[in-house]
N, C-alpha and C positions, 0 to 999 in steps of 0.2 A: 745729650739727651734732647736738647732743644732742636737738633737737626732732624730727629725722628718724628717730631710732632707734626710738621706740615705733611710729611709723607704718610703718616697715619691718618690725618684728616682727609687726604686725597684718596686714599685707598679704602676708607671706611664704607662708602656707598657700594663699592664693588664687593667688599667682604660680606655685606648684608645680602646682596644679590646671590653670591655664591652660597651662603648659608641657607638662603630661602630655597635654592634649587637642591642642595645636597642633603638637607635634613630629611625630606620625604624619601629619598633613595635609601638612606640608612634605616629609617623606621619601617619602610616597606619590607625590607629583608627580615626584620625581626617579626613583623606581623605575618609574613608568609609562612613562617614556621608554626605559628599558632593558628588553629582553625576553630571557628565558633562551633560548638556542639550542635547547635540548631542547624547550621548550614551543612554540617557533615551528615546529620540525620536526614535532611531534605534531599541531599545528593544521593544518599543510600535509598531513600524511598523512590526517587526518580529512576534510579538504576533498576530497582526491583520492578517498577511499573513498566519500564521499557522492555525488560526481559519477559514479563508476563504478556505484554502486547505482542512481542515477536512470536511467542509460543501460540498465542491465540490466532495470529495471522497465519501461522503455519498450519494449524488445525483447520482453520477456515479454508485455506487453499486446498487442503486435501479433500475436504467435503465438497468444495466446488468442483474439483476434478472428478470425484465420484459421481456428482450430479450430472456433469456434462457427459460422462461415459454412459450413464443411465439414459439420458436423453438421446444420445447417439444410437444405443441399442434399441430404444423404443422406436426411433425413426426408421431403423432398418427393418424391424418387425412390421411396422406400419406399411412400409413399401412392399414387403412380401405379401401382406394381407391384401393390399390394394391390387397387386398383380393377380392374385387369386380371384378377387372380385371382378376384375376386368375380364379375365378369362371366362368366368361364369356369365358375365353380361354378354359377351360375344356368343357364347354357346346358347343362351336363352334367346338371343336375338335371331340366331340362325334357325332355331326350332320354331320361333314365331313366324319367320318368313316362310319356312317350309309349310307350316300349318296354314298360312294365308294362301299359299300357292295351291295346296291340296283343296282347301275350301273353295277357292275360285274355280278350279278345274271341275269340282263336283257340281257347282252351280251352273256352270256353262255346259255341262254335258247333258 
């Protein structure tokens, strides 16, 4: 038994280091099986909030798409109205030039 004593004294610091490293590994596995109810509830709340946010973003994207389509339609209608007004402007200008020509001819005669 006396032969084991120096061997035990030499290996004791190493055994302490091995125990220090190994104990958290074994306790971590036991703790991983148990979850804190507060943490579980918080995770559930976060998942619910993330789902609601995703749904809200989807609804917002649909509304944004409808708004952009409405703006595009309004721009097309505005361009059509602008083309009509431009045609009216050219017509009125032509009538005004013709009236000016007739008035000038009448004064010169």
